[in-house]
Structure formats: structure tokens, C-alpha cells
C-alpha positions in Angstrom: 43.3 119.9 95.0 40.4 119.5 97.4 39.7 123.2 97.2 39.7 123.0 93.4 37.1 120.2 93.3 35.1 121.8 96.1 34.8 125.1 94.2 34.1 123.2 91.0 31.3 121.3 92.6 29.9 124.5 94.3 29.8 126.2 90.9 28.0 123.2 89.3 25.4 123.3 92.1 24.8 127.0 91.8 24.4 126.7 88.0 21.9 123.8 88.3 19.9 125.6 90.9 19.7 128.7 88.6 18.7 127.0 85.3 16.6 124.1 86.5 13.3 126.2 86.8 13.7 127.2 83.2 14.1 123.7 81.8 11.6 121.7 83.7 10.6 119.7 80.6 14.2 118.8 79.7 14.9 115.2 80.4 18.7 115.9 80.5 18.3 118.1 83.5 15.7 116.1 85.3 18.3 114.8 87.7 19.2 118.3 88.9 16.4 119.0 91.2 16.4 121.9 93.6 17.2 119.7 96.6 20.1 118.1 94.8 21.5 121.4 93.5 21.5 122.6 97.1 23.3 119.4 98.2 25.9 120.0 95.6 26.3 123.6 96.7 26.6 122.5 100.3 29.1 119.7 99.5 31.3 121.9 97.4 31.4 124.7 100.1 32.3 122.1 102.8 35.0 120.5 100.5 36.5 123.8 99.6 36.5 125.0 103.2 37.8 121.7 104.5 40.9 121.9 102.3 41.7 125.3 103.4 40.9 124.6 107.0 43.1 121.5 107.5 46.2 119.9 105.9 48.0 116.6 106.2 51.8 116.7 107.3 53.7 114.0 105.5 56.5 112.1 107.5 60.0 113.5 107.2 58.8 117.0 106.2 58.7 120.2 108.2 56.1 122.8 107.5 56.0 126.5 108.0 52.3 127.6 108.3 51.7 131.3 107.6 48.3 132.5 108.6 46.3 135.3 106.9 46.4 137.4 109.9 50.2 137.5 110.0 51.2 134.9 112.5 53.0 131.7 111.6 54.0 128.4 113.2 56.3 125.3 112.5 55.0 121.8 112.2 57.5 119.0 112.6 55.1 116.1 113.3 53.2 114.1 110.7 49.4 114.0 110.8 46.4 116.4 110.3 46.9 119.9 111.3 45.0 123.2 111.1 45.8 125.4 108.2 43.1 128.0 108.4 43.5 129.0 104.8 47.1 129.8 105.5 50.2 129.4 103.3 52.3 126.2 103.7 56.1 126.0 103.1 57.2 122.3 103.2 60.8 121.5 103.7 62.3 118.0 103.9 64.2 117.2 107.1 67.1 116.1 104.9 67.8 117.6 101.4 69.7 115.2 99.1 71.6 117.1 96.4 73.5 115.3 93.8 75.7 116.2 90.8 75.7 113.3 88.3 77.9 112.7 85.4 75.5 111.8 82.4 76.1 108.8 80.2 76.8 108.9 76.5 73.1 109.6 75.8 72.9 112.4 78.3 70.8 110.4 80.7 71.3 111.2 84.4 70.0 107.8 85.5 67.2 106.9 87.9 65.9 109.8 89.8 64.0 110.2 93.0 61.2 112.8 93.6 62.8 113.7 97.0 66.3 114.3 95.6 67.6 117.3 93.7 69.7 116.0 90.8 71.8 118.1 88.5 74.5 117.5 85.8 78.0 117.6 87.1 80.0 120.6 86.0 83.6 120.9 84.9 86.1 122.2 87.4 89.8 123.2 87.0 92.4 122.0 89.4 95.5 123.9 90.4 97.5 122.5 87.4 94.8 123.6 85.0 93.5 120.0 84.5 89.6 120.1 84.1 87.3 117.4 85.2 83.6 116.7 85.9 83.2 116.1 89.7 80.2 114.2 90.7 79.2 114.8 94.3 76.6 113.5 96.8 75.6 116.0 99.5 72.9 115.6 102.1 71.9 118.7 104.1 69.8 118.5 107.3 67.6 121.4 108.5 67.2 122.5 112.0 64.1 120.9 113.6 65.0 122.0 117.2 64.9 125.8 116.9 61.5 126.6 115.6 62.3 130.4 115.2 65.3 129.7 113.1 63.4 127.3 110.9 60.6 129.8 110.3 63.2 132.5 109.5 64.8 130.2 106.9 61.4 129.3 105.4 60.2 132.9 105.4 63.3 134.2 103.6 63.5 131.4 101.1 59.8 130.9 100.4 60.2 127.5 99.0 62.4 124.4 99.4 63.6 124.6 95.8 64.5 128.2 96.2 66.5 127.3 99.4 68.4 124.6 97.5 69.0 126.7 94.4 69.9 130.1 96.0 71.6 128.9 99.2 72.9 125.3 99.1 74.0 124.8 95.6 76.1 128.0 95.4 77.9 127.0 98.6 78.6 123.5 97.1 80.0 125.0 93.9 82.2 127.4 95.8 83.5 124.6 98.1 84.4 122.5 95.0 86.1 125.4 93.4 88.2 126.3 96.4 89.1 122.6 97.0 90.3 122.2 93.4 92.6 125.2 93.8 94.3 123.6 96.8 95.7 120.6 94.9 96.8 119.3 91.5 95.0 116.6 89.6 98.1 114.5 90.0 97.9 115.0 93.7 94.3 113.9 93.8 94.9 110.6 92.0 98.1 110.1 94.1 96.3 109.8 97.4 94.8 113.1 98.4 91.2 112.2 97.5 90.4 111.9 101.2 91.8 115.4 101.8 89.5 116.7 99.0 86.3 115.3 100.7 87.6 116.7 104.0 88.1 120.3 102.7 84.9 120.1 100.7 82.7 119.1 103.7 84.5 121.5 106.1 83.9 124.5 103.8 80.3 123.6 103.3 79.5 123.4 107.0 81.8 126.1 108.5 82.4 128.6 105.7 84.6 129.0 102.7 88.4 129.2 103.1 90.1 132.5 102.3 93.0 131.4 99.9 96.2 133.2 99.3 98.6 132.8 96.4 102.2 131.8 96.7 105.1 130.9 94.3 106.7 127.6 94.4 110.1 126.8 92.7 110.2 123.6 90.8 112.3 121.1 92.6 115.6 120.1 90.9 115.6 116.6 89.7 118.8 114.7 90.2 119.8 112.0 87.8 122.8 109.7 88.1 124.9 108.2 90.8 127.1 109.8 93.3 130.0 110.0 90.9 128.1 111.7 88.1 125.4 114.3 89.0 123.1 115.8 86.3 120.2 118.1 87.1 117.2 118.9 84.9 115.2 122.1 85.2 112.7 123.9 82.9 113.4 127.6 83.1 109.9 128.3 81.6 108.1 126.4 84.3 110.5 126.7 87.2 108.0 128.8 89.1 104.4 128.0 89.6 101.5 129.9 91.1 99.8 127.9 93.9 97.0 128.6 96.4 96.9 127.6 100.0 94.7 128.2 103.0 95.3 131.5 104.8 95.7 130.8 108.5 95.9 133.0 111.7 97.2 131.4 114.8 96.9 128.0 113.1 93.3 128.4 112.3 91.9 128.9 108.7 90.5 132.2 107.8 87.0 132.0 106.4 84.7 134.3 104.5 82.0 135.8 106.6 78.4 135.2 106.1 78.9 132.5 103.6 78.1 129.4 105.7 75.2 126.9 105.7 75.5 126.9 109.5 74.2 130.4 109.5 71.0 129.1 108.2 70.7 126.3 110.7 71.7 123.7 108.1 74.1 120.8 108.9 76.2 118.9 106.4 75.5 115.2 107.0 77.3 114.0 104.0 79.6 115.6 101.3 81.7 113.2 99.2 83.0 113.0 95.6 81.4 109.9 94.0 83.1 110.2 90.6 85.5 112.2 88.5 85.5 112.3 84.8 88.8 113.7 83.7 89.3 115.5 80.4 90.5 113.4 77.5 94.1 114.9 77.5 94.6 114.0 81.2 93.0 110.5 80.6 95.7 110.0 77.9 98.4 111.1 80.4 96.9 108.9 83.1 97.1 106.0 80.7 100.7 106.7 79.9 101.4 107.0 83.6 99.7 103.7 84.3 101.7 102.0 81.5 104.8 103.6 82.9 104.0 102.6 86.4 103.2 99.0 85.2 106.5 99.0 83.4 108.4 100.3 86.4 106.8 97.7 88.6 107.7 95.0 86.1 111.3 96.2 86.0 111.3 96.5 89.7 110.1 92.9 90.1 112.7 91.7 87.6 115.4 93.7 89.5 114.2 92.2 92.8 114.1 88.8 91.2 117.7 89.3 90.0 118.6 90.6 93.4 117.2 87.6 95.2 118.8 85.3 92.5 122.1 87.0 93.3 121.4 86.6 97.0 120.7 83.0 96.4 123.9 82.4 94.4 125.8 84.3 97.2 124.2 82.2 99.8 124.9 79.1 97.9 128.6 80.2 97.4 128.8 81.0 101.1 127.3 77.6 101.9 129.9 75.9 99.6 132.6 78.0 101.1 131.4 77.1 104.6 131.4 73.4 103.6 134.9 73.7 102.1 136.1 75.6 105.1 134.7 73.0 107.4 136.4 70.2 105.3 139.8 72.1 105.4 139.4 72.8 109.1 138.7 69.2 109.7 141.8 68.2 107.7 143.7 71.0 109.6 142.5 69.7 112.9 143.4 66.2 111.9 146.9 67.2 110.8 147.3 69.2 113.9 146.4 66.4 116.1 148.8 64.1 114.2 151.5 66.7 114.5 150.6 67.1 118.2 150.8 63.3 118.5 154.2 63.1 116.8 155.4 65.9 119.0 154.2 64.1 122.1 155.9 60.9 120.8 159.0 62.7 120.1 158.8 64.3 123.4 158.4 61.0 125.1 161.3 59.6 123.0 163.4 62.4 124.0 162.6 61.8 127.6 163.4 58.1 127.0 166.7 59.0 125.3 167.5 61.3 128.1 166.9 58.6 130.6 169.0 56.2 128.6 171.6 58.9 128.3 171.5 59.4 132.0 171.7 55.6 132.6 174.6 55.4 130.2 176.2 58.4 132.0 175.8 56.5 135.3 177.2 53.3 133.7 180.1 55.2 132.3 180.8 56.8 135.6 180.5 53.5 137.3 182.8 51.9 134.8 185.2 54.8 135.0 185.0 54.6 138.9 185.7 50.9 138.6 188.4 51.5 136.1 190.0 54.1 138.3 189.8 51.7 141.2 191.3 49.0 139.1 193.9 51.4 137.9 194.8 52.5 141.4 195.0 48.9 142.4 197.3 48.1 139.5 199.4 51.1 140.3 199.8 49.9 143.8 200.7 46.4 142.5 203.2 47.9 140.1 204.6 49.9 142.9 205.0 46.6 144.7 206.9 45.0 141.8 204.1 43.0 140.4 202.4 43.4 137.1 198.6 43.1 137.0 198.9 39.8 135.3 201.2 38.5 137.8 199.0 39.9 140.6 196.0 38.3 139.1 197.8 35.1 138.7 199.2 35.3 142.1 195.7 36.0 143.6 194.4 32.9 141.8 197.1 30.6 142.8 197.0 32.0 146.3 193.3 31.3 146.5 193.8 27.8 145.2 197.0 26.8 146.9 196.1 28.3 150.2 193.5 25.8 150.8 195.7 23.0 149.7 198.6 24.1 151.8 196.5 24.7 154.7 195.5 21.1 154.5 199.2 20.0 154.4 200.6 22.7 156.6 202.5 21.5 159.5 203.1 24.2 162.0 205.9 23.9 164.7 204.9 22.2 167.7 206.7 24.5 169.9 206.6 28.3 169.6 207.5 31.1 171.8 205.0 33.8 172.6 205.8 37.0 174.1 204.0 38.4 177.1 201.9 40.6 174.8 198.2 40.8 174.6 196.0 38.2 173.1 195.5 40.2 169.8 199.1 40.3 169.3 199.4 36.4 169.7 196.9 36.1 166.8 199.0 38.4 164.6 202.0 36.4 165.1 200.3 33.2 164.2 199.0 34.7 161.0 202.4 36.0 160.1 204.0 32.7 160.5 201.4 30.9 158.4 201.6 33.6 155.8 205.4 33.6 155.6 205.4 29.7 155.3 202.9 29.8 152.5 204.6 32.6 150.7 208.0 30.7 150.8 206.5 27.6 149.3 204.7 29.3 146.6 207.7 31.4 145.6 209.9 28.3 145.6 207.7 26.2 143.3 207.7 28.4 140.3 211.5 28.9 140.4 212.0 25.2 140.5 209.8 24.7 137.4 211.7 27.1 135.4 
């Protein structure tokens, strides 16, 4: 711009210097004196030279300066630097590249002069579902290796050409390969993070080499363990899929197709939005409704399950209460039965003691009866009945005392020369004989 203004001022000064001598009388050209024309020429020359001699490096931008004599240099710092009428190739430190889904009016939204924004394209997933994929990618250039930066700048000439010919084709190829690795249903079912990971890895390290393989449709089993039914679709039982080709566990990549070879680093590569085709949107809506219905039925089933559990628990509680009540009654009856058994046992022991006492009494009575019978037998043997013997004993006990009172023994008796014990026996025999004679005589006299 300065060069343009400088050259313009220089031309005006030269023209004024040439035509001023021929129009001295013109009032319109009175201001353009010879001195002023020379000043304009000098100012225009300096201005045009100054713009080609120096340039201002903006912050966040790297410059490749290519001099007229064939040398070049890289400028990474902001400020004023020498240009020496050389060529400048400015490239930003970070290159934002965005794919945006336009609105209903086709507007891409607010744009930035430092970002490269394009309309999002349609891409087909493995199951042939198409969608517009909006991405946000940020690429960083190499500001450490000056030679590599100059090589990239020299081969691509401009920043726009670098983006259009190198970066965007890699982004498109990465999206295409990543879409082949999964179904649309897989993406919305939780593999969105895998999509971002595959996308960024291919951008930075190179495109995957994909290989085809055939998958058999899994057999769907319906029913319980008693009735098994399977559903298969013979027309779609086999499906062609793609997967990453690997050798020794490492993915095989295409050679020479990597941003890393240009000294570019992927700082960010994410999918910001996906606009599915209308048919898939309808399918998603039906799936959402089906999922919502399934969740509702699941909640109802869980509610019924917990209600059944509650009723079961309530029944178990009532059963436990009834069991405790019956066990209490059982314990009470058991205790009563044990008490009666103890009482009966004690009664049995008491009766046994009574029986033993009665046995002892009976034995005693029997012994006494046997003794009495023996005695009676002796008396009978002696000629006396028991009655008579009893009467005799009574009378003897009564009359002995009386007769002893009136008994008059002989004044003179003879004793033998026996011992003293024999004398006592003789006396007793005499007394007994006398008494017996009196007692026997009295009853006979009464009769």
C-alpha cells in the first residue's frame, strides 16, 4: 500500500515538474512550484522505497522472506524487519479450519478473518447413512525448525494454498475413513469419542489403510428357555464392513499422506455437530420413542416388581408375626406340659413313697400278725385259746397284785444246799404255783 502511494506521489511530482513551466499563468497550477514538485518527487520516492525496504511483522504470524538475490529467511517475532524488496509469505502460527452446517437461509454464522470456514459436506457411514459433519480443526505450524518452515512456505507459496491443497484434503480423507469404521447407529450409541480419536490420529500421523471383511448377522433369539425362535434375514445376513489393517498390533498407514511430514501439528480435531439425513432422523425419532416406551415399561415392570417384593415382605412379616405368636403358644403349652409332667413325676415319687411306706406298714403288720399267730399257735399248743390266753393275762396282771398283797407264804421252808440262784427260782416257783392254784379254783367255783 505504501509503495502504491509512494509511486503515485512520485508520478504526480514528476508531472507537475514537467508541465509547470508551460502554464505559469494558470492559477490552478500556481501551487505546484518547481520546489514543491521536487519535494513531491522526493517524498514519493522515499515512500515507495521505504515500503519495499521494511515491513511490519504482526503478532502470531510467521513470515518467509524471499530476497531478489535468491536467499530467504524466516521471521517469527513481531515488529519491523528488513524486506529489501523481497517477497513475503505470511502464515499464522495456528490455522483454524472449520466445517459449519449452514442454517435454513444458508448462512454460516459469524466469521473471523483469521479462520478458514467452509460449508460442511455429506459423508456416508458404514451402514450407508449420510450426514453433514461439522468439524473444528486447529493446525499449528513448526516455529522451531526454520528450514522446515521455509520449505513448507516455498512449496505452498501462500497460507491459503497450504490450507486448500494440504490440510483440507487430509481432513476430508480422515472423516471419510473414520465414517467407514462405524455405523451411524454405533456413533449415536456411544462411539462418538472413538470417532474423534480416529479422526485426530489420522490427521496427525497418517491415514489408516482399511481392509474389508464380511460379518454374519447375529441371530436374534426370542422367547424363554422353553420356546426358542430365531429371526434372520437371508438377504442381509452378510454385511461388508471395514476395519483398520494392523501388523504386529500397529495400524498400517498410507505413506506420504501426513500433516506431520509438513511440520504441522494437530492441536484440535473434534466433531462439533452432525446433521443426519431426514430418513435417519425419522428412524432416530422412532428409536427414541421406542426407547422411551421401553423405559416406561421397564419402570412399570420395576414398580410391579417392587410392589410384589413389598407384598412378599409384608406376607413374610405377617407370617413371622403369626409364627412368633404360634411359637409363643407352643412354648406356653410346652411349659404347661412340662409343668404337668414334673407335677406328675413328683406325684409319682410321692405315691411311690406312700407305696413304700404302705409296704413297710404291711410288712410290719404282717410281721406282727405272724408273731401274734405264732404266739397264738403256742397258746393253742398249750391248750388255751387266744381269748382265754388274753383273759388269763389280764386276770393274771390284775390278780397278781392283789394276791401278792394277801399272799401268806410258809414261815418255814427248806432249802437245799444249792446255789443262791437256785434258791431264788424255788421261791418264784412256789409263789407261782400258789397263785395259779387260786386263780384256777375261783373260776371253777363260780360255774
